[in-house]
N, C-alpha and C positions, 0 to 999 in steps of 0.2 A: 524375470528379465530374459526373454528368449534370445538365443544367439542366432542372428540372421546372416552370418558371414558367408555361409556356403549354400544358401537356398537357391535351387535351380527350378524347383516345382512351384509355380505361382500359388498353388493351393496351400503352400506352407507359410505364406506371408501372413503373420498374425497381426490383426489390427491393434494399434496401441490405444491406451486411454479409453476403455470401453464404457465407464460409468459416468453418470451425471452430465448428460448431454442434453441440449435443448430440443433435439429431434433424434430419431433413431439413427444409429451409427451409419447404416448403409445409405441413408438419405444425405449424409454429409460427404462421405467418400468410401469407396470399396476398393482397397488396394489389390485384392485378389481378382476382382472383375477387370480392373485396369490392366493387370499383368496378362490375363488371358486374352483380352482384346488386342494388346500389343503383339503377343505371341502369334495370335491367329493371323494378323495382318502381315507380319514379317515373314512367316513361314519357317520351314526347317533350316534353310540356309540363307539368312538375310544378308543383303549387301550392307556392309558397315556404314556406308554413306547415307543409307535411308533410316538407320536406327533412331538417331536423335530426332529428326523431323517427325517421324511417326509417333515416337514416345511423347514428344512435346505436344502434338496435336491432341492425343488422348488425354494427357494430363491437363491441358488448358480447358478442355470440355468438362473434365471432372471438377476442376477448380471452379469454373463458372457455375456448374450445377450446385456444388456444395455451398458456395457463397450466396447464391440465390435462395437456397433452402434455409440458410441461417438468417438471412435478412428478413425473409417472410415470417419465420418463427419469432424473431425478435419484434417485428411489427405487431404480431398478435399478442405477444407477452413482453411489453416494453420495459419491464423491471427485472426480467430474468437474466441479468448481466452475468451472474456467476456461472450459469449454464452456458451462456454464449461464449465467454472468453475461454472456457474449457473446450467447447466445441470448435472454436477457431484454432486452438492448438491441435485438436484431433485432426482437423482438415490438413493442417500444415504437416503433421506427422505422416499422414498418408502420402502427401506429395514428396516429402523427403525420403521416406522408405522406398517409394516407387522409383525415384531417381537413383537411389543406391542400387536397387535391383537391376535396373537397366544398365547401369555402369558395369556391374559385376558380371551379369549374365551375357550381355551382348558386346559391350565395348572393350572390356578388359578381363576376359575370363582367365582364371588362374586355377587349374585343376589341383595342383599340389603346392600350396603356399608354404613358404618357410615361416619360422617363428617371427622373423622381421617383417613379413608381409601380412601384417594384421592391421586392421583399422576399426575404430569405433566412432560412430557419429553421435555426438551428444548435443542436446539442446541446452543452452545456458541463458542466464538472465530471466526475463519475464517469460520467454518461451520455455525455458527449463522449468519454471514454476507452473507451466501449463495455464498461463493467463495471458491471452492475446486479444487486444482490441482488433477491429476489422482491418486497420491499416498498420498494425504493428510490424516492426522489423523482425526478421528471422535470424536469430543469433546462433551460429553453429560452431562447435569445436570438433575438429577432426583429430582424433587421438591415435598416435602410433606408439609402439613400444620403444623404438630407438629412432635414430636419424631416419627421416622419411626416405623411402625407396622410390625409384622411378615409377614402379607400378602403382604405389599408393598415391604419388603425385598425379599420375594420370587419372586414377579413379576420382580423386578430389576435383580435379579440373573439369572432368566430364560432368560430375554431379552439379558443380556450380554453373556450368553453361546451361544445363537443363533448367535449373531453378531460376536463373536469370531470364531465360526464354519465357518462363511463366510469369515474368514481371514481379517476382518476389524481391523485396528489399533485404538482401542477405548480407549479414555481417559474419565474418568467418575468421578462424585462426587454425593453424595446423601446429600441433605441439605434441611433445612426449610428456609422460607423467612427470619426469624431472623438470621439464620446461615449465609445466603448470605450477609446480611447487616453488620454483625460483622466481617466476614472474609474479605469482600470487603473493609471495612474501614482500616483494618490492612495490607492488601497485595495488592499492586498496580497491580500485574499480574492477580489476581482473579478479581479485580475491572474492569480491561480492558476487560476480557472475559465476565463479566456480562453486560458490556456496549453494547455488541453485541448479547445478548441472543435473541432467536427466538423460539416461540412455535412450536412443531412438533406433539405431540400426548398427549392424556389424558385430564385432566381438564383444559380447557382454562381459566376459572375464576381464578384459582390459579396462572397461569402464568401472567395474567393481574395484579393480586395483587402484584406480585414481581416487575413488571415494574413500577407501581405507587409508591411503597415504595422506590425503588432505586432512582427515580428522586426526590421525596420529601424529603427523609431522608438522602441521601448520596451524590448524584451527585451535587445537586443544591448548596450546601454550601462548596464544596471542589475543586472548579475550579483551583485556583492558585496552590494548592498542587499537583493536577493531572498534570498540565502543567510542573511544575518543575520536577516531577518524570519521565515523559515521555521524556523530553529533556535530563535529566541525563542518562536515559536508552539508548537513541539514541547515546549520546557521547561515552558511554562505548561500545556499539555495534560497532560503527565505529572504535574504538581503537582496538577491537578484530579482526576486518577485515583488519587491516593495516593502517587505517586512510587516505587512498588515494582513490580518485574516479577512477583513471586510473591505476588499478592493472591488471596484466597480465591475471589472472584467477578470475574474479569477482564473488561474490556471488549474484545471482539475487534477493534473498529475503532479506538477512541481510546486504549486502554491502552498501557502501556510494552511494546514488542515486538510491537505489533499492526499491523493493516493500514495505519493512517495513517503509521506510521514508515517502512514500505516505500515508500508512495506519496511521502513527503517526499524520500526518496533519489532516486526517479525524477524528481520535479518539478525538483529541483536539477540533476540530470544533463541533463534535457531543456532547461532554461533556459540552461545554459551551453554545451551542445554540440549542441542541436537534434536529439537522438536521437529517432527516431519511435516507439520502443517500448523497454521495459526492457532487452531484450537488447543495445541500443545502448550500454549502460553498459560492456560488455566492450570494444567497439571504441574507446570513448573513454578506455580505460585506467583506469577507476575501479574495476572489478572484474576478476578473472581468471575463467576459465570455471567453475572449481570454486565460486567465491564466487557467481557468478550462478546456478548450479544450486541452491545453498543458498537463495538469494533466492526462486527459483521454487517450491521445495519448501515453504518457509514460507508463501509467498503462497497456494499451492494449499490447504494445510491450513487456513489462517485463513479463506479465502473459503468453503471447505466448511462450516466451523463456523458462519460467519455466515449462509450461505444456509439451513442447517438450522434455525437459530434463527428466521429469518423465517417459514419454513414452519410450524414448531411454534406460534409465537405468532400467526400471521396478521396481523402488523403489524411495523413496524420496531423490532426489539429487538436490541441488540448486546452486552448484558451476559450473560455465562455465569453465571447464578445457579445455586444448588445443584440446584434441580429441573430446570432446563434442561440442566445438565451431564449428568445421567443420560439424558435423552431424546436429546440430541445424540450422546452416546457410543454409544447403542444404534443410532441411525440410521447411524452411520459404521462399524458392524460391530465394535465393541469388546465383548468378552464377559468374564464373570467367570471367573477361573482360581483354582487352589488358593491360598487365602490372600489374594487381591486381587480387588477388584471391577473390572469393565470401565471404569467411570467413572474410576477411579484411573489405569488405563493411559492412557486418553484424556487426562486432565489432565497426566500426565507428558509425553506427546508435545507437548501444547500448550506447556508451560513450556520444553521443550527447543527448540522452534521459536522461542519468544519470546527465549530466550537467544541463539540464533544471529542473530536480527535485531539484538540489541544489539551483538554482535561485528561484524556487517557494517557497522553504523552507525559504529562507531569506525574501522574500516578506511577507509570511504568518506570520512569527515570529515577524517581525517588526510591522506589523499591530496589532498583539496581544499585543505587548509591548505598543503601543500607547494607546490601550484601557484599559490596566490593570496596567500601570506604576504607581508606588508610587510617589507622589510629593516630590521633594527634600525639606529637612528641610531648613527653611529660613536662618539660620546662615551659613549653608554650601553653599547655593547659594550666600550669601553675600561675602564670603571670597574666593570662588573658581574663579580663573581667567581663562576664556576660550579664546582660540585663535580666533581672529575675522576672519570672512570669507569676501570675496570680495563683493562689491555691486552686487545686483541681486540674491544673495544667502541668505539663512537663515539656522539656526540650528534647527532641529526638533529631539528630543530624542538623541541629540549628533551626528546627521548625517546631511549631506548636502542635503538641498532641495532648490528648486528655488522659488523665490518670486512670479513670474508671468510666468506661463508656455507659454502663447502666446508670450510674449515678448522674452522669452528664445529661442523659436523656430524661431522667426523672423530673427535671425542671426544664420545660421546653423553651424558656427564655434563653437558655444557654445556646440555642441555635443562632441567636443574635449576638449574645455576649462574646462569643468566640471571635467574631469579626472585629468587635471593638478591641478585644485583647490583642489581636494581631496588629491593629493600628497603634495601640498604646505602646506595645513593646517593640514594634518594628520587625517582628519575625513573620515569616510566611507560614501558612497552614500546612501541616503535614498531610499527605494523602490519606492517612487513616482517618483524620478529622473530616476531610473532604468526602470520603466514602460515607462516613457516619451521617453527615448532613444530608447528602444527596439521597440516601436511602430512608430518611425519616422526615421528609418534607411534609408528610401528612399531619405532623404535629403542629404545623403552623396553620391554625384554624381561625375562625372568626373570634373565638374567645381571646386568642393571643393577639389578633390584630386590634382588638378593642381594649386591650390591657394598657393602662397609662404607662406602666413601667416599660413595656415593650416599645411603645411609641417614643418614650424618652431615650431608650437605648438607640433607636434608629436615628433620632434627631442628633444625638451625640456623635454617631458615625458621620453625619453630614457636617456638623458644626464645631465639634470639640477638638479634634485631633489634627486638623489642618491638611489632611490628605484623604478626602473622601473617595477619590477616584479608585484607589486600590481596593478598598473594601467593597464598593459598589460593583466593580467589575467582577471580582471573585464571587460575590453573592449572585450576580447575574449568571455567571457561567455554571454555578452549582444549582440554579433554579430557586434559590432562597429569596431573591428579590421579587420574582413574579409570584412566589407563594405568599409573601408578606403583603405585596401590593398586587392583587389579582389583575387589576387593569393593565399592569405592565406586561402581562403574558402576551397580549396580542401584538405588541411591538418588538418582542424579542427576535432579533435577527431579521426584522422587517426592512426590506429595501424599497426605495421608490424608483421606478423605472425611468430615470432621466439622468443627464450628465451633471446636474447641479448638486446632487447629494452624494458626497464621497464616502459616507459611512451609513451603516444601518441606523434605524431610528433610535434604538436603545443605546447604541454607541454614541450617537449625536448627543443624547441627553446626558450620558455619563461624562462626555468630554466638556459639555457646557458647564456642568457642576464643577468639574475640575478647573476650568478657566475662572469661574467665580471665586473658587477657593484661592487661586493664585492672585487674583485682584485683591482679595481681602488680606493676603499676606504681603501685599505691596510689591509683587514680583513682576508685574506688567506695566509699571509706571511709564516707561519709555515707549510702550506700544499703544 
């Protein structure tokens, strides 16, 4: 974390975020070259009135070159979203550090600053995470040690004018460390943004002080509160987006199974375990390696779709409308095949990833519940009667788990029986069982499909317990339904590209069976 607060020699400007870029760093932005060009044009005694126009002109040219380089690279490699969003943050870092350098060197030089005249420029939110789509906002925190001084106010104002001249959408706040702690304690949105702060320019020690104080004085003692707030926020967000994963025009960022759901899992994991990146969720025991791979595949796909949306629209657009779906599908290499359009293949992949995000969320949250659940009061446990589960099963946190995984797998029909037990007892499946099923689908083979007992178990799921929808949907999400009925695989998450079908084909079938079950129970007489 280099301190850039007193740099006067342009050669000392260290480029940030060097690794994992979609093109070479100097093809994106070169802060040193920009500083030299500005210095050369301004000369040894620049007129203060010319500084900002000259700096802005050089920075606009650098921004345009960088954006063109990123767009061309992404066109050539349309699935490399992880590299693109980091490169977009790299470009933004270069612009911000250059604006800071201009403000300090030419507009508000301060040869002998006091302790109060220190400032650190931090990226927060998605920019702090170094994940920026082409049209993302630039969220900045200007950190000062105490009450802001006139000098610091002038530096911040000059930086903002330069960044606004570059047509960047800048969100900003000026705060002390104490302000951050106080406001973060009161506002969960501010707290989440601070969770992902990253030093960009200025006094590195001041930024480090904020990080230490946040973890020691705020994050460490408020884990359960943060979890509750983020899950309530997630539920409200889903409600605003229609509450369905399979909507005709999904929102890639805010919709159910979208990027924000994945980010929520990471935020909670980071808040509780201080993991530096999403792969730390494996070390924290919240995901296994296969689940993390599912996480990254979904994240890569969703980021790619979002970045293409931004390039197509030329502005921040996160909803996959019908017209956008066609263009994004084409950009991501989906082609028409016999009987099906490329956009339908694209949206099928989208919904499959969204379904996987939902499955990961259930596993993650149940694991959290196991670690942070409050023990039941003894009297409540004494007088509450729970429905017993069949031999071979046990209840863990009110969900069905297996007593002995090896014994469970020794009879592959148990991969079906467990769904019937969930219907019979009314309990949900524990993520341990879900993991066990998903990782052993190969046991569902032709011998099992032709076994009369297996067929009878499946028919009982449909006809015996009065609520086949719940079992079928969970079987579908875990891949067991397509494994048992291979013909079903082709229609999993399949959408039809028209306004008449509000759900994917598999969801239509499951809902149809649900309606038939309701009719059989006499629940739809008046309809």
